[in-house]
BALOBA-1460 file (C-alpha; in Angstrom, 3 decimals):
// residues 225
<rec num="1" residu="x" x="-1.846" y="-67.659" z="22.658"/>
<rec num="2" residu="x" x="1.268" y="-67.290" z="24.580"/>
<rec num="3" residu="x" x="4.382" y="-69.609" z="23.872"/>
<rec num="4" residu="x" x="5.962" y="-70.008" z="27.282"/>
<rec num="5" residu="x" x="8.401" y="-72.691" z="26.293"/>
<rec num="6" residu="x" x="10.384" y="-70.233" z="23.820"/>
<rec num="7" residu="x" x="10.257" y="-66.483" z="23.552"/>
<rec num="8" residu="x" x="6.820" y="-65.004" z="24.350"/>
<rec num="9" residu="x" x="4.966" y="-64.247" z="21.394"/>
<rec num="10" residu="x" x="3.880" y="-60.815" z="20.628"/>
<rec num="11" residu="x" x="0.135" y="-61.496" z="21.225"/>
<rec num="12" residu="x" x="-1.945" y="-63.258" z="23.758"/>
<rec num="13" residu="x" x="-5.554" y="-63.753" z="24.922"/>
<rec num="14" residu="x" x="-6.204" y="-61.566" z="27.809"/>
<rec num="15" residu="x" x="-8.668" y="-62.325" z="30.580"/>
<rec num="16" residu="x" x="-11.078" y="-59.480" z="29.369"/>
<rec num="17" residu="x" x="-11.933" y="-61.736" z="26.329"/>
<rec num="18" residu="x" x="-13.532" y="-64.106" z="28.871"/>
<rec num="19" residu="x" x="-15.399" y="-61.499" z="30.841"/>
<rec num="20" residu="x" x="-17.166" y="-59.472" z="28.127"/>
<rec num="21" residu="x" x="-20.153" y="-61.859" z="27.256"/>
<rec num="22" residu="x" x="-18.282" y="-64.060" z="24.665"/>
<rec num="23" residu="x" x="-19.313" y="-67.455" z="24.682"/>
<rec num="24" residu="x" x="-17.668" y="-69.833" z="27.011"/>
<rec num="25" residu="x" x="-14.491" y="-71.329" z="25.824"/>
<rec num="26" residu="x" x="-12.496" y="-74.186" z="26.937"/>
<rec num="27" residu="x" x="-9.026" y="-73.025" z="28.093"/>
<rec num="28" residu="x" x="-6.263" y="-75.385" z="26.752"/>
<rec num="29" residu="x" x="-2.583" y="-75.271" z="27.984"/>
<rec num="30" residu="x" x="-0.307" y="-77.226" z="25.581"/>
<rec num="31" residu="x" x="2.805" y="-79.040" z="27.023"/>
<rec num="32" residu="x" x="5.196" y="-80.415" z="24.313"/>
<rec num="33" residu="x" x="8.794" y="-81.229" z="23.527"/>
<rec num="34" residu="x" x="8.862" y="-80.479" z="19.795"/>
<rec num="35" residu="x" x="6.786" y="-83.381" z="18.341"/>
<rec num="36" residu="x" x="4.184" y="-81.257" z="16.702"/>
<rec num="37" residu="x" x="4.845" y="-78.437" z="14.224"/>
<rec num="38" residu="x" x="4.621" y="-75.530" z="16.530"/>
<rec num="39" residu="x" x="3.290" y="-73.223" z="13.811"/>
<rec num="40" residu="x" x="0.710" y="-75.515" z="12.464"/>
<rec num="41" residu="x" x="-0.799" y="-77.601" z="15.262"/>
<rec num="42" residu="x" x="-1.894" y="-74.854" z="17.677"/>
<rec num="43" residu="x" x="-3.649" y="-72.932" z="14.671"/>
<rec num="44" residu="x" x="-5.464" y="-76.110" z="13.667"/>
<rec num="45" residu="x" x="-6.637" y="-76.867" z="17.319"/>
<rec num="46" residu="x" x="-7.616" y="-73.147" z="17.527"/>
<rec num="47" residu="x" x="-10.089" y="-73.472" z="14.774"/>
<rec num="48" residu="x" x="-12.278" y="-75.957" z="16.669"/>
<rec num="49" residu="x" x="-15.283" y="-74.433" z="18.026"/>
<rec num="50" residu="x" x="-15.417" y="-73.501" z="21.699"/>
<rec num="51" residu="x" x="-11.709" y="-74.274" z="22.210"/>
<rec num="52" residu="x" x="-8.960" y="-71.678" z="22.934"/>
<rec num="53" residu="x" x="-5.219" y="-72.365" z="23.249"/>
<rec num="54" residu="x" x="-4.254" y="-69.918" z="26.041"/>
<rec num="55" residu="x" x="-0.421" y="-71.038" z="26.423"/>
<rec num="56" residu="x" x="2.018" y="-73.385" z="24.653"/>
<rec num="57" residu="x" x="5.083" y="-74.330" z="27.082"/>
<rec num="58" residu="x" x="7.945" y="-76.810" z="26.931"/>
<rec num="59" residu="x" x="7.442" y="-79.818" z="29.118"/>
<rec num="60" residu="x" x="10.406" y="-78.690" z="31.059"/>
<rec num="61" residu="x" x="8.953" y="-75.154" z="32.087"/>
<rec num="62" residu="x" x="7.962" y="-74.265" z="35.560"/>
<rec num="63" residu="x" x="4.448" y="-75.560" z="35.091"/>
<rec num="64" residu="x" x="2.582" y="-74.436" z="38.369"/>
<rec num="65" residu="x" x="2.997" y="-70.767" z="37.597"/>
<rec num="66" residu="x" x="1.697" y="-71.110" z="34.113"/>
<rec num="67" residu="x" x="-1.359" y="-73.048" z="35.447"/>
<rec num="68" residu="x" x="-2.059" y="-70.577" z="38.004"/>
<rec num="69" residu="x" x="-1.624" y="-67.774" z="35.496"/>
<rec num="70" residu="x" x="-3.718" y="-69.156" z="32.627"/>
<rec num="71" residu="x" x="-6.137" y="-71.331" z="34.673"/>
<rec num="72" residu="x" x="-6.517" y="-73.916" z="32.124"/>
<rec num="73" residu="x" x="-9.818" y="-76.166" z="31.821"/>
<rec num="74" residu="x" x="-7.467" y="-79.001" z="30.218"/>
<rec num="75" residu="x" x="-3.730" y="-79.518" z="29.966"/>
<rec num="76" residu="x" x="-2.768" y="-81.259" z="26.744"/>
<rec num="77" residu="x" x="0.581" y="-83.107" z="27.097"/>
<rec num="78" residu="x" x="2.363" y="-84.151" z="23.941"/>
<rec num="79" residu="x" x="5.855" y="-85.531" z="24.818"/>
<rec num="80" residu="x" x="7.846" y="-88.733" z="24.533"/>
<rec num="81" residu="x" x="8.368" y="-88.667" z="28.278"/>
<rec num="82" residu="x" x="7.322" y="-91.778" z="30.263"/>
<rec num="83" residu="x" x="4.070" y="-91.787" z="31.862"/>
<rec num="84" residu="x" x="6.193" y="-92.126" z="35.135"/>
<rec num="85" residu="x" x="7.768" y="-88.903" z="34.279"/>
<rec num="86" residu="x" x="4.581" y="-87.144" z="33.555"/>
<rec num="87" residu="x" x="2.952" y="-87.962" z="36.871"/>
<rec num="88" residu="x" x="5.061" y="-85.528" z="38.965"/>
<rec num="89" residu="x" x="4.163" y="-82.813" z="36.504"/>
<rec num="90" residu="x" x="0.451" y="-83.650" z="36.974"/>
<rec num="91" residu="x" x="0.787" y="-83.259" z="40.624"/>
<rec num="92" residu="x" x="2.266" y="-79.722" z="40.134"/>
<rec num="93" residu="x" x="-0.613" y="-78.876" z="37.777"/>
<rec num="94" residu="x" x="-3.156" y="-80.157" z="40.222"/>
<rec num="95" residu="x" x="-1.625" y="-78.099" z="42.972"/>
<rec num="96" residu="x" x="-1.866" y="-74.921" z="40.997"/>
<rec num="97" residu="x" x="-5.142" y="-75.640" z="39.052"/>
<rec num="98" residu="x" x="-7.097" y="-78.379" z="41.076"/>
<rec num="99" residu="x" x="-10.009" y="-78.216" z="38.491"/>
<rec num="100" residu="x" x="-7.938" y="-78.760" z="35.375"/>
<rec num="101" residu="x" x="-7.995" y="-82.097" z="33.545"/>
<rec num="102" residu="x" x="-4.984" y="-83.799" z="31.845"/>
<rec num="103" residu="x" x="-4.938" y="-85.279" z="28.361"/>
<rec num="104" residu="x" x="-1.871" y="-87.119" z="27.470"/>
<rec num="105" residu="x" x="-0.967" y="-88.144" z="23.854"/>
<rec num="106" residu="x" x="0.768" y="-91.474" z="23.711"/>
<rec num="107" residu="x" x="2.789" y="-93.509" z="21.441"/>
<rec num="108" residu="x" x="2.208" y="-97.319" z="22.360"/>
<rec num="109" residu="x" x="5.279" y="-98.388" z="20.397"/>
<rec num="110" residu="x" x="7.510" y="-96.537" z="22.853"/>
<rec num="111" residu="x" x="7.878" y="-98.032" z="26.368"/>
<rec num="112" residu="x" x="6.502" y="-96.635" z="29.308"/>
<rec num="113" residu="x" x="3.956" y="-94.496" z="27.696"/>
<rec num="114" residu="x" x="0.903" y="-96.782" z="28.367"/>
<rec num="115" residu="x" x="-2.099" y="-95.732" z="30.560"/>
<rec num="116" residu="x" x="-1.356" y="-96.612" z="34.199"/>
<rec num="117" residu="x" x="-3.089" y="-99.689" z="35.464"/>
<rec num="118" residu="x" x="-3.563" y="-97.950" z="38.770"/>
<rec num="119" residu="x" x="-3.914" y="-94.367" z="39.644"/>
<rec num="120" residu="x" x="-5.055" y="-93.697" z="36.071"/>
<rec num="121" residu="x" x="-8.432" y="-91.886" z="36.922"/>
<rec num="122" residu="x" x="-6.545" y="-88.640" z="36.987"/>
<rec num="123" residu="x" x="-5.429" y="-88.824" z="33.363"/>
<rec num="124" residu="x" x="-6.902" y="-89.171" z="29.872"/>
<rec num="125" residu="x" x="-5.037" y="-90.833" z="27.001"/>
<rec num="126" residu="x" x="-5.176" y="-90.631" z="23.394"/>
<rec num="127" residu="x" x="-2.965" y="-91.889" z="20.418"/>
<rec num="128" residu="x" x="-0.462" y="-89.384" z="19.079"/>
<rec num="129" residu="x" x="-2.052" y="-90.072" z="15.463"/>
<rec num="130" residu="x" x="-5.509" y="-88.969" z="16.443"/>
<rec num="131" residu="x" x="-6.875" y="-86.305" z="14.284"/>
<rec num="132" residu="x" x="-7.221" y="-82.757" z="15.445"/>
<rec num="133" residu="x" x="-11.176" y="-83.374" z="15.204"/>
<rec num="134" residu="x" x="-11.059" y="-86.274" z="17.443"/>
<rec num="135" residu="x" x="-8.806" y="-84.581" z="19.749"/>
<rec num="136" residu="x" x="-11.051" y="-81.596" z="19.946"/>
<rec num="137" residu="x" x="-13.983" y="-83.919" z="20.809"/>
<rec num="138" residu="x" x="-11.786" y="-85.620" z="23.559"/>
<rec num="139" residu="x" x="-10.819" y="-82.225" z="24.953"/>
<rec num="140" residu="x" x="-14.617" y="-81.376" z="25.169"/>
<rec num="141" residu="x" x="-15.220" y="-84.600" z="27.011"/>
<rec num="142" residu="x" x="-12.358" y="-84.221" z="29.658"/>
<rec num="143" residu="x" x="-13.388" y="-80.432" z="30.197"/>
<rec num="144" residu="x" x="-16.885" y="-81.908" z="31.287"/>
<rec num="145" residu="x" x="-14.995" y="-84.268" z="33.863"/>
<rec num="146" residu="x" x="-15.044" y="-87.249" z="31.679"/>
<rec num="147" residu="x" x="-12.238" y="-89.523" z="31.357"/>
<rec num="148" residu="x" x="-11.125" y="-90.749" z="27.842"/>
<rec num="149" residu="x" x="-8.704" y="-93.555" z="27.012"/>
<rec num="150" residu="x" x="-8.183" y="-94.655" z="23.292"/>
<rec num="151" residu="x" x="-9.325" y="-98.306" z="22.962"/>
<rec num="152" residu="x" x="-6.090" y="-99.029" z="21.360"/>
<rec num="153" residu="x" x="-3.992" y="-98.097" z="24.381"/>
<rec num="154" residu="x" x="-6.225" y="-100.093" z="26.651"/>
<rec num="155" residu="x" x="-5.360" y="-103.249" z="24.585"/>
<rec num="156" residu="x" x="-1.882" y="-102.399" z="24.520"/>
<rec num="157" residu="x" x="-1.737" y="-102.032" z="28.228"/>
<rec num="158" residu="x" x="-3.533" y="-105.260" z="28.739"/>
<rec num="159" residu="x" x="-1.042" y="-106.976" z="26.387"/>
<rec num="160" residu="x" x="2.044" y="-105.755" z="27.929"/>
<rec num="161" residu="x" x="4.129" y="-108.325" z="29.868"/>
<rec num="162" residu="x" x="6.107" y="-105.896" z="31.745"/>
<rec num="163" residu="x" x="5.235" y="-106.431" z="35.543"/>
<rec num="164" residu="x" x="6.579" y="-103.382" z="37.005"/>
<rec num="165" residu="x" x="3.706" y="-100.894" z="37.909"/>
<rec num="166" residu="x" x="3.474" y="-97.315" z="36.881"/>
<rec num="167" residu="x" x="4.145" y="-96.251" z="40.520"/>
<rec num="168" residu="x" x="7.104" y="-98.326" z="40.687"/>
<rec num="169" residu="x" x="8.507" y="-96.557" z="37.535"/>
<rec num="170" residu="x" x="7.463" y="-93.393" z="39.035"/>
<rec num="171" residu="x" x="9.605" y="-94.009" z="42.107"/>
<rec num="172" residu="x" x="12.633" y="-95.406" z="40.181"/>
<rec num="173" residu="x" x="12.413" y="-92.535" z="37.862"/>
<rec num="174" residu="x" x="12.901" y="-89.955" z="40.762"/>
<rec num="175" residu="x" x="15.501" y="-91.971" z="42.141"/>
<rec num="176" residu="x" x="17.321" y="-92.031" z="38.601"/>
<rec num="177" residu="x" x="17.057" y="-88.072" z="38.962"/>
<rec num="178" residu="x" x="19.120" y="-88.277" z="42.197"/>
<rec num="179" residu="x" x="16.216" y="-87.774" z="44.841"/>
<rec num="180" residu="x" x="16.826" y="-89.602" z="47.886"/>
<rec num="181" residu="x" x="14.167" y="-91.849" z="49.524"/>
<rec num="182" residu="x" x="12.947" y="-89.188" z="51.864"/>
<rec num="183" residu="x" x="12.616" y="-86.645" z="48.903"/>
<rec num="184" residu="x" x="10.565" y="-89.231" z="46.896"/>
<rec num="185" residu="x" x="8.405" y="-89.953" z="49.995"/>
<rec num="186" residu="x" x="7.553" y="-86.087" z="50.457"/>
<rec num="187" residu="x" x="7.041" y="-85.716" z="46.668"/>
<rec num="188" residu="x" x="4.670" y="-88.414" z="46.300"/>
<rec num="189" residu="x" x="3.011" y="-88.344" z="49.778"/>
<rec num="190" residu="x" x="4.186" y="-91.763" z="50.730"/>
<rec num="191" residu="x" x="6.009" y="-93.443" z="53.655"/>
<rec num="192" residu="x" x="9.697" y="-94.020" z="53.545"/>
<rec num="193" residu="x" x="9.014" y="-97.845" z="53.840"/>
<rec num="194" residu="x" x="6.641" y="-97.673" z="50.932"/>
<rec num="195" residu="x" x="9.161" y="-95.973" z="48.823"/>
<rec num="196" residu="x" x="11.864" y="-98.567" z="49.845"/>
<rec num="197" residu="x" x="9.350" y="-101.459" z="49.071"/>
<rec num="198" residu="x" x="8.800" y="-100.007" z="45.475"/>
<rec num="199" residu="x" x="12.465" y="-99.662" z="44.827"/>
<rec num="200" residu="x" x="13.011" y="-103.128" z="46.097"/>
<rec num="201" residu="x" x="10.310" y="-104.427" z="43.929"/>
<rec num="202" residu="x" x="11.711" y="-103.101" z="40.904"/>
<rec num="203" residu="x" x="15.045" y="-104.373" z="41.540"/>
<rec num="204" residu="x" x="13.415" y="-107.835" z="41.864"/>
<rec num="205" residu="x" x="11.277" y="-107.578" z="38.865"/>
<rec num="206" residu="x" x="13.990" y="-106.311" z="36.382"/>
<rec num="207" residu="x" x="16.516" y="-108.875" z="37.775"/>
<rec num="208" residu="x" x="18.960" y="-106.211" z="39.024"/>
<rec num="209" residu="x" x="21.678" y="-106.419" z="41.608"/>
<rec num="210" residu="x" x="20.623" y="-102.906" z="43.111"/>
<rec num="211" residu="x" x="18.968" y="-99.855" z="42.522"/>
<rec num="212" residu="x" x="21.564" y="-98.378" z="40.288"/>
<rec num="213" residu="x" x="21.655" y="-101.566" z="38.266"/>
<rec num="214" residu="x" x="17.620" y="-101.277" z="38.065"/>
<rec num="215" residu="x" x="18.145" y="-97.643" z="36.586"/>
<rec num="216" residu="x" x="20.702" y="-98.899" z="34.077"/>
<rec num="217" residu="x" x="18.337" y="-101.806" z="32.917"/>
<rec num="218" residu="x" x="15.350" y="-99.489" z="32.765"/>
<rec num="219" residu="x" x="17.265" y="-96.893" z="30.611"/>
<rec num="220" residu="x" x="18.745" y="-99.696" z="28.363"/>
<rec num="221" residu="x" x="15.145" y="-100.985" z="27.869"/>
<rec num="222" residu="x" x="13.524" y="-97.701" z="27.216"/>
<rec num="223" residu="x" x="11.506" y="-97.471" z="30.438"/>
<rec num="224" residu="x" x="13.244" y="-94.443" z="31.705"/>
<rec num="225" residu="x" x="15.228" y="-91.622" z="29.864"/>
C-alpha cells in the first residue's frame, strides 16, 4: 500500500506482484479525509480475500495521476464531502481510469450525502457504519460492474424534502469555489445556458436573493462546505 495523502510509506505493491501468476486481486484505491483509523482500517480491509489496497490518498490529492499510476478496479471514497463535491473528483477518476468503479461511504445524518436521484448510475453508496466484511462484499460486487446502494440510503433519499437536485448543488458548489459560468460549463460538459438555469433554479428553490445569497444559505444549512 502507498499512502499518497501523507508521506509515502516505505513499502508498496509493485506491478510484478500482479504479473507472476498470483490470483487475480481487486485493486482498491482509498480516498479519505481522516474519518477512519489510518493504521487500522486498511489492514482490516487487506485481510479480505481477493482484495488489495494499492494506495491511500487524501481526498484533496491530485487524483488523476494516482488513478493512472495504480489502475484501481474500485475507488473507495470515505469523506464528509457533499456528493456534489465528490462528483467532479469522479470525473477526474473516470478520465484517468475509465474502467474503475466508485464506492462512496455516506452518513445520511449529514446533509448533501445522499445518493443522487439522477446521474447515480456511476456511483455506489454504503453507510459509513457498514462492517468491513460487508464492505468487502460490496467491493467485489462493484468490481464486477454491479451498482450497490444501501437500502437505508435509498429510503433517506426518498424521504428528504429538499427540492434542489444533486446537479444543481454540484453547479452551486463550483460557483462557491469561485468558478465562472464558462468554467463550470467546460468542467461539467454543459452549455452556458444550462449552467445559468441551474444557478437560477437553486436561487429560486432556496429563496435566495442572488447567487451569493444561495451559497450563503447552502453553507448555513450544511449543503455546501
